[in-house]
C-alpha positions as CSV (number, residue, x, y, z in Angstrom):
1,X,-23.7,83.7,-93.8
2,X,-26.0,80.7,-93.7
3,X,-29.3,81.8,-92.3
4,X,-31.2,79.5,-89.9
5,X,-34.8,80.3,-90.6
6,X,-37.5,80.3,-87.9
7,X,-36.8,83.8,-86.7
8,X,-36.1,87.2,-88.2
9,X,-32.5,87.3,-87.0
10,X,-29.4,86.6,-89.1
11,X,-26.1,85.2,-88.0
12,X,-23.3,87.8,-88.1
13,X,-23.5,90.7,-90.5
14,X,-26.9,90.5,-92.2
15,X,-25.8,89.7,-95.8
16,X,-28.7,89.7,-98.3
17,X,-29.6,86.7,-100.4
18,X,-29.0,88.7,-103.6
19,X,-25.3,88.5,-103.0
20,X,-23.9,85.6,-105.0
21,X,-22.3,82.8,-103.0
22,X,-20.2,85.2,-101.0
23,X,-18.3,83.2,-98.3
24,X,-19.1,84.5,-94.9
25,X,-15.9,85.9,-93.3
26,X,-13.9,84.1,-96.0
27,X,-14.0,86.8,-98.7
28,X,-10.3,87.0,-97.8
29,X,-9.2,85.6,-101.1
30,X,-11.2,87.9,-103.4
31,X,-9.1,90.3,-105.5
32,X,-5.6,89.2,-104.2
33,X,-2.7,91.0,-105.7
34,X,-0.6,87.8,-106.1
35,X,2.6,89.5,-107.3
36,X,2.6,91.9,-104.3
37,X,1.8,89.1,-101.9
38,X,4.5,86.9,-103.3
39,X,7.2,89.7,-102.9
40,X,6.1,90.2,-99.3
41,X,6.2,86.5,-98.6
42,X,9.6,86.2,-100.1
43,X,10.8,89.0,-97.7
44,X,9.5,87.0,-94.7
45,X,10.9,83.7,-96.0
46,X,14.4,85.2,-96.2
47,X,14.1,86.5,-92.6
48,X,13.1,83.0,-91.4
49,X,10.2,82.0,-89.1
50,X,10.4,83.0,-85.5
51,X,9.7,80.9,-82.4
52,X,6.0,81.8,-82.5
53,X,4.4,79.8,-85.2
54,X,1.0,81.0,-84.0
55,X,-0.5,83.7,-81.8
56,X,-3.6,83.4,-79.6
57,X,-4.6,87.0,-78.6
58,X,-7.2,87.2,-75.8
59,X,-8.7,90.6,-75.6
60,X,-10.2,91.6,-72.2
61,X,-12.5,94.1,-74.0
62,X,-13.3,97.2,-72.1
63,X,-10.1,98.0,-70.3
64,X,-9.0,95.7,-67.5
65,X,-8.0,97.3,-64.3
66,X,-4.2,96.9,-64.1
67,X,-4.1,98.2,-60.5
68,X,-6.6,95.5,-59.3
69,X,-5.1,92.6,-61.3
70,X,-1.3,92.7,-62.0
71,X,0.0,95.9,-60.5
72,X,-1.5,96.2,-57.0
73,X,-0.5,99.1,-54.8
74,X,-1.2,97.8,-51.2
75,X,0.7,100.8,-49.7
76,X,-1.4,103.4,-51.5
77,X,-4.4,105.2,-49.9
78,X,-7.6,103.2,-49.9
79,X,-9.2,105.2,-52.7
80,X,-6.3,104.0,-54.9
81,X,-5.5,100.5,-53.7
82,X,-9.1,99.3,-53.8
83,X,-10.6,96.2,-52.1
84,X,-8.3,93.3,-53.2
85,X,-5.2,92.1,-51.5
86,X,-2.0,90.6,-53.1
87,X,-0.9,87.0,-53.2
88,X,2.6,85.7,-54.0
89,X,3.4,84.1,-57.4
90,X,6.0,81.7,-58.7
91,X,8.2,84.8,-59.5
92,X,10.0,85.8,-56.3
93,X,8.9,89.2,-55.2
94,X,5.9,89.4,-57.6
95,X,2.4,89.6,-56.3
96,X,-0.9,89.7,-58.2
97,X,-4.5,89.8,-57.2
98,X,-5.7,87.4,-54.6
99,X,-8.5,86.2,-56.9
100,X,-6.1,84.8,-59.5
101,X,-4.5,81.9,-57.5
102,X,-4.2,79.5,-60.5
103,X,-2.7,82.1,-62.8
104,X,-0.2,83.0,-60.0
105,X,1.2,79.5,-60.4
106,X,2.0,80.1,-64.1
107,X,3.7,83.5,-63.8
108,X,7.2,82.0,-63.9
109,X,6.5,80.8,-67.4
110,X,5.7,84.2,-68.9
111,X,6.4,87.9,-69.2
112,X,4.3,90.6,-67.5
113,X,4.4,94.0,-69.1
114,X,3.2,96.6,-66.7
115,X,3.7,99.7,-68.9
116,X,1.7,99.4,-72.1
117,X,1.0,103.1,-72.6
118,X,-0.7,105.3,-75.2
119,X,-3.3,108.1,-75.5
120,X,-6.0,106.4,-77.6
121,X,-9.1,106.6,-75.4
122,X,-11.3,104.1,-77.1
123,X,-12.5,100.5,-76.6
124,X,-11.2,99.5,-80.0
125,X,-8.4,96.9,-79.9
126,X,-6.8,98.9,-82.7
127,X,-3.6,99.8,-80.7
128,X,-2.5,96.3,-79.7
129,X,-3.7,94.6,-82.9
130,X,-2.1,97.1,-85.4
131,X,0.4,99.2,-83.4
132,X,-1.5,102.3,-84.8
133,X,-3.2,105.1,-82.9
134,X,-4.7,108.2,-84.4
135,X,-6.5,109.8,-81.5
136,X,-9.7,109.8,-83.6
137,X,-12.0,107.2,-82.1
138,X,-14.6,106.0,-84.6
139,X,-17.9,104.1,-84.1
140,X,-16.9,101.8,-87.0
141,X,-13.9,100.1,-88.5
142,X,-12.7,102.3,-91.3
143,X,-11.4,101.2,-94.8
144,X,-8.5,103.5,-94.2
145,X,-7.4,101.7,-91.0
146,X,-4.2,99.8,-91.1
147,X,-4.3,96.0,-91.3
148,X,-3.9,94.0,-88.1
149,X,-1.4,91.2,-87.4
150,X,-3.9,88.6,-88.7
151,X,-4.4,90.5,-92.0
152,X,-0.6,90.6,-92.5
153,X,-0.4,86.9,-91.9
154,X,-3.0,86.4,-94.7
155,X,-1.2,88.9,-96.9
156,X,2.0,86.9,-96.5
157,X,0.1,83.7,-97.1
158,X,1.3,82.2,-93.8
159,X,0.0,78.9,-92.6
160,X,-1.4,75.9,-94.6
161,X,-3.2,76.6,-97.9
162,X,-6.4,74.9,-96.8
163,X,-6.8,76.9,-93.6
164,X,-7.3,80.6,-93.0
165,X,-4.4,82.8,-91.9
166,X,-6.5,84.5,-89.2
167,X,-9.7,83.7,-87.2
168,X,-11.6,86.1,-84.9
169,X,-13.9,84.7,-82.2
170,X,-16.6,84.5,-81.0
171,X,-17.8,87.2,-83.4
172,X,-16.5,90.5,-84.6
173,X,-15.8,92.7,-81.6
174,X,-18.5,95.3,-81.2
175,X,-21.7,94.8,-79.3
176,X,-22.6,91.2,-79.6
177,X,-23.0,90.9,-83.3
178,X,-24.9,94.2,-83.7
179,X,-23.9,96.5,-86.5
180,X,-21.1,98.2,-84.5
181,X,-17.7,96.8,-85.5
182,X,-14.8,98.0,-83.4
183,X,-11.6,99.0,-85.1
184,X,-8.7,96.5,-85.1
185,X,-9.2,93.0,-86.5
186,X,-9.6,93.8,-90.2
187,X,-7.7,94.0,-93.5
188,X,-8.1,97.8,-93.4
189,X,-6.5,99.5,-96.4
190,X,-5.2,96.2,-97.8
191,X,-8.8,95.3,-98.5
192,X,-11.6,93.2,-97.0
193,X,-10.1,90.1,-98.6
194,X,-7.6,90.1,-95.8
195,X,-10.2,90.2,-93.0
196,X,-10.1,87.3,-90.6
197,X,-12.6,84.5,-90.6
198,X,-15.2,85.5,-88.1
199,X,-17.1,82.9,-86.2
200,X,-20.6,83.6,-85.1
201,X,-22.3,82.9,-81.8
202,X,-25.8,82.7,-80.1
203,X,-25.0,82.8,-76.4
204,X,-27.5,82.0,-73.7
205,X,-27.6,83.4,-70.2
206,X,-28.5,81.7,-66.9
207,X,-30.2,84.7,-65.4
208,X,-31.2,88.3,-66.0
209,X,-28.9,91.0,-64.7
210,X,-30.0,92.7,-61.6
211,X,-29.2,96.1,-63.2
212,X,-28.0,97.1,-66.6
213,X,-24.4,97.1,-67.9
214,X,-22.5,96.6,-64.6
215,X,-23.9,93.2,-63.5
216,X,-22.4,90.9,-66.1
217,X,-23.8,87.5,-66.7
218,X,-21.7,84.6,-68.0
219,X,-22.5,83.9,-71.7
220,X,-22.9,80.2,-72.3
221,X,-22.4,78.3,-75.5
222,X,-19.7,78.0,-78.1
223,X,-18.7,79.9,-81.3
224,X,-20.0,78.4,-84.5
225,X,-18.0,78.0,-87.7
226,X,-18.5,80.4,-90.6
227,X,-20.9,79.3,-93.3
228,X,-21.4,80.1,-96.9
229,X,-24.0,82.7,-97.9
230,X,-27.0,81.9,-100.1
231,X,-26.9,78.2,-99.5
232,X,-30.3,76.5,-99.6
233,X,-32.4,77.8,-96.8
234,X,-32.3,75.6,-93.7
235,X,-35.1,75.8,-91.2
236,X,-34.8,75.0,-87.5
237,X,-37.0,72.0,-88.1
238,X,-34.5,70.6,-90.6
239,X,-31.7,70.6,-88.1
240,X,-30.9,67.0,-86.8
241,X,-30.1,67.5,-83.2
242,X,-28.3,64.1,-83.1
243,X,-25.5,65.4,-85.3
244,X,-23.0,68.2,-84.7
245,X,-23.6,71.6,-86.3
246,X,-20.4,71.2,-88.2
247,X,-21.6,67.9,-89.9
248,X,-24.9,69.5,-90.8
249,X,-23.3,72.5,-92.4
250,X,-21.0,70.1,-94.3
251,X,-24.1,68.6,-95.9
252,X,-25.4,72.0,-96.9
253,X,-22.0,72.8,-98.5
254,X,-22.0,69.5,-100.3
255,X,-25.4,70.4,-101.9
256,X,-24.0,73.8,-103.0
257,X,-20.8,72.2,-104.2
258,X,-22.7,70.1,-106.7
259,X,-24.9,73.0,-107.9
260,X,-24.5,75.3,-110.8
261,X,-23.5,78.1,-108.4
262,X,-19.9,76.8,-108.2
263,X,-19.6,77.5,-111.9
264,X,-20.4,81.2,-111.5
265,X,-17.7,81.8,-108.9
266,X,-14.4,83.5,-109.7
267,X,-11.2,81.7,-109.0
268,X,-10.6,83.5,-105.7
269,X,-14.1,82.8,-104.5
270,X,-13.9,79.2,-105.5
271,X,-10.7,78.7,-103.6
272,X,-12.2,80.3,-100.5
273,X,-15.3,78.1,-100.8
274,X,-13.2,74.9,-101.2
275,X,-11.0,75.9,-98.2
276,X,-14.1,76.4,-96.1
277,X,-15.4,72.9,-97.0
278,X,-12.1,71.1,-96.5
279,X,-12.3,68.4,-93.9
280,X,-9.3,69.8,-92.0
281,X,-10.9,73.3,-91.7
282,X,-14.2,71.8,-90.6
283,X,-12.5,69.6,-88.0
284,X,-10.6,72.5,-86.6
285,X,-13.9,74.2,-85.7
286,X,-15.5,71.1,-84.2
287,X,-15.4,71.1,-80.4
288,X,-17.3,67.8,-80.4
289,X,-14.0,66.1,-81.1
290,X,-12.7,67.2,-77.7
291,X,-13.2,65.2,-74.5
292,X,-15.8,66.2,-72.0
293,X,-13.1,66.5,-69.4
294,X,-11.2,69.1,-71.4
295,X,-14.4,70.9,-72.2
296,X,-15.1,71.2,-68.5
297,X,-11.5,72.3,-67.8
298,X,-12.0,75.4,-70.1
299,X,-15.6,75.8,-69.0
300,X,-18.8,75.4,-71.0
301,X,-19.1,79.2,-71.5
302,X,-18.5,81.2,-74.6
303,X,-15.0,82.5,-73.6
304,X,-13.7,79.0,-72.5
305,X,-15.1,77.4,-75.7
306,X,-13.6,80.1,-77.8
307,X,-10.1,79.6,-76.3
308,X,-10.4,75.8,-76.7
309,X,-11.3,76.3,-80.3
310,X,-8.3,78.7,-80.6
311,X,-6.1,75.8,-79.4
312,X,-7.6,73.5,-82.1
313,X,-7.0,76.1,-84.7
314,X,-3.3,76.8,-83.9
315,X,-2.8,73.0,-83.6
316,X,-4.0,72.7,-87.1
317,X,-1.7,75.5,-88.2
318,X,-3.6,78.8,-88.2
319,X,-1.1,81.6,-87.6
320,X,-3.3,84.1,-85.8
321,X,-6.4,83.7,-83.6
322,X,-8.0,86.5,-81.6
323,X,-10.6,85.9,-78.9
324,X,-12.6,88.9,-77.6
325,X,-14.5,88.8,-74.4
326,X,-17.6,90.4,-75.9
327,X,-20.3,92.7,-74.7
328,X,-23.8,91.3,-75.1
329,X,-26.6,93.9,-74.7
330,X,-27.6,94.5,-71.1
331,X,-25.9,91.3,-69.9
332,X,-22.7,93.2,-69.0
333,X,-19.9,95.4,-70.2
334,X,-17.0,92.9,-70.0
335,X,-14.1,95.0,-68.5
336,X,-15.6,98.5,-68.9
337,X,-16.1,99.0,-65.2
338,X,-17.2,102.5,-64.6
339,X,-19.4,101.1,-61.8
340,X,-19.2,98.1,-59.6
341,X,-15.6,97.5,-60.5
342,X,-14.8,95.1,-57.7
343,X,-18.0,93.2,-58.0
344,X,-17.6,92.7,-61.7
345,X,-14.0,91.5,-61.2
346,X,-14.7,89.3,-58.2
347,X,-17.9,87.7,-59.3
348,X,-17.2,87.0,-63.0
349,X,-14.1,88.4,-64.7
350,X,-11.3,87.2,-62.4
351,X,-12.7,83.7,-61.8
352,X,-13.2,83.3,-65.5
353,X,-9.7,84.5,-66.4
354,X,-8.2,82.3,-63.6
355,X,-9.9,79.3,-65.2
356,X,-9.5,79.8,-69.0
357,X,-5.9,81.0,-69.2
358,X,-4.3,78.2,-67.0
359,X,-6.5,75.7,-68.9
360,X,-5.2,77.0,-72.2
361,X,-1.5,77.1,-71.1
362,X,-1.7,73.5,-69.6
363,X,-3.4,72.3,-72.8
364,X,-0.8,73.8,-75.1
365,X,2.1,72.7,-72.9
366,X,0.8,69.1,-72.7
367,X,0.7,69.0,-76.5
368,X,4.2,70.5,-76.9
369,X,2.6,73.6,-78.4
370,X,3.4,76.3,-75.8
371,X,6.9,77.1,-77.0
372,X,5.6,77.7,-80.5
373,X,2.4,79.5,-79.6
374,X,2.5,83.1,-78.3
375,X,-0.4,83.6,-75.9
376,X,-1.3,87.3,-75.3
377,X,-3.7,88.5,-72.5
378,X,-4.5,92.2,-72.4
379,X,-7.1,94.9,-73.0
380,X,-7.0,98.2,-74.9
381,X,-6.3,100.3,-71.8
382,X,-6.1,100.3,-68.0
383,X,-8.3,102.0,-65.4
384,X,-8.0,105.1,-63.4
385,X,-5.9,104.8,-60.2
386,X,-8.6,106.5,-58.1
387,X,-11.9,104.7,-57.5
388,X,-14.9,106.9,-58.4
389,X,-18.0,107.7,-56.4
390,X,-19.9,104.6,-57.7
391,X,-17.1,102.1,-56.9
392,X,-15.9,102.1,-60.5
393,X,-12.7,103.0,-62.3
394,X,-12.8,105.0,-65.5
395,X,-10.7,104.9,-68.7
396,X,-7.0,105.2,-68.4
397,X,-5.0,104.4,-71.6
398,X,-1.9,106.0,-70.0
399,X,-1.0,102.7,-68.3
400,X,-2.1,99.1,-68.7
401,X,-0.7,95.6,-68.8
402,X,0.0,92.8,-71.2
403,X,0.7,89.2,-70.1
404,X,2.6,87.0,-72.5
405,X,3.4,83.3,-72.5
406,X,5.3,80.9,-74.8
407,X,6.3,81.8,-78.4
408,X,9.8,83.0,-77.6
409,X,9.2,85.4,-74.7
410,X,11.4,85.3,-71.6
411,X,10.1,83.4,-68.7
412,X,9.6,84.9,-65.2
413,X,10.2,88.5,-66.4
414,X,8.4,91.6,-65.2
415,X,9.0,94.4,-67.7
416,X,8.6,98.0,-66.6
417,X,7.4,99.6,-63.5
418,X,4.8,102.2,-62.6
419,X,4.7,105.1,-60.2
420,X,3.3,104.8,-56.6
421,X,-0.3,104.9,-57.7
422,X,-0.1,103.0,-61.0
423,X,-0.9,106.1,-63.0
424,X,2.1,106.3,-65.3
425,X,5.1,104.2,-66.3
426,X,8.1,104.9,-64.1
427,X,10.4,102.8,-66.3
428,X,10.4,101.1,-69.7
429,X,7.1,102.4,-71.2
430,X,5.9,100.4,-74.2
431,X,4.0,101.9,-77.0
432,X,1.5,100.0,-79.2
433,X,3.9,100.2,-82.1
434,X,6.8,98.7,-80.1
435,X,4.4,96.0,-78.7
436,X,3.2,95.0,-82.2
437,X,6.7,95.1,-83.6
438,X,7.7,92.7,-80.8
439,X,4.9,90.3,-81.8
440,X,6.0,90.4,-85.4
441,X,9.6,89.8,-84.4
442,X,8.5,86.7,-82.4
443,X,6.6,85.4,-85.5
444,X,9.6,85.9,-87.7
445,X,8.0,88.7,-89.7
446,X,10.1,91.9,-90.3
447,X,8.2,94.6,-88.4
448,X,9.6,97.2,-90.8
449,X,8.1,95.4,-93.8
450,X,6.2,97.9,-96.0
451,X,2.8,97.3,-97.5
452,X,0.8,99.7,-99.8
453,X,-2.1,101.8,-98.5
454,X,-5.1,102.7,-100.6
455,X,-3.0,105.3,-102.5
456,X,-0.1,103.0,-103.0
457,X,2.0,104.7,-100.4
458,X,4.3,102.2,-98.5
459,X,3.4,101.9,-94.8
460,X,5.5,100.0,-92.2
461,X,3.3,97.2,-90.7
462,X,4.4,98.1,-87.2
463,X,4.1,101.9,-87.8
464,X,7.7,102.7,-86.9
465,X,7.8,100.5,-83.8
466,X,10.9,98.5,-82.8
467,X,10.9,95.1,-81.1
468,X,11.5,95.2,-77.4
469,X,14.5,92.9,-77.2
470,X,14.5,92.7,-73.4
471,X,11.4,90.5,-73.4
472,X,12.6,88.1,-76.2
473,X,14.3,85.0,-75.0
């Protein structure tokens, strides 16, 4: 990654200067097995592309409370039903949380899954990005993990040649660009060359939290495009504040492009570098090309800016974009609401969700992109039906929700039901494998396609899951 001097911190993953012209986040082309990739691409080509040309996956990291958002139980005892009341939606008979009035007006355009269920008690997005659960939570992404949907897109060489197949924003999911990398959005056993492009971010905050972890503060700012490592050092004083960050980085790339360093790259590295410096790639990452009105519609915060950038990326042809509502030190734990559940939802998470998702759907729809873009809104798990002694809800992977729009899903559908207290599926439970198989099916990728693990053993990309045909239009 390009280091901005003037402080000891580095953007993203702390790569040293001794590493030769390694492209930050774009090492995805190093060491490709071209024959293997070509065979897999031919398999997908024969199957034909599905209705979803691209996917935007919005991860509500931490475990959003299904029972307080999309599966309210107003007839349950108070310690179950919580503090929020229901409001009607544009689907007759469906109610959702009173603090989601804008989203309530879009429900007839999507599918609500109420029964996403598994036993992987971890904050990793591994289950819904790969379909795999091993019941062995780890503090770090593992090289033996399976590839996620974005990695498979890159393995199959989907999308334009001068754009990445997968992008992850605003940074790798973990703890705000610290060393912790949560399992999920990686190439896994296929290799780091299939990792997504990771943007980087340096959010600011309008205030200090009143107490640690459970008083979240809105992160402001926007994700920044990835940069090449070991470019000429650029100090803060050299940044021209009259120009966009993208245009300044372009200048740094131009200097490196004309240097002898290009001659030392391998073919794969050179291709990655040239892709990163293409005008179309750079433009896709440049929010300055959007109107002030649209920027305000999404919000000038890190989440809204990330989703606006996601729209730009899919409009340019990127097949898979994941956006993760990140955790930043003591400024809040996103949706991990062991305490102050209702305050965290009412004061930040629900108003934010009710702004950014309707803004994204309206933006995509106005550009004729919603039918070809699958928008996924979910977290890794739900929360316990019973409110605990500190007004929180704890981990509950046994039942959670997924909200889907566009990209070939049925409109106005509620899939599955839960018991009287929202603890377990009462009908149509959906496993992570079946969920991911459904996403692959919508993208026109055979969910039973085999890829080799580190030992050469063939592994199905959806891990035995089958598409849930009931939610496909």
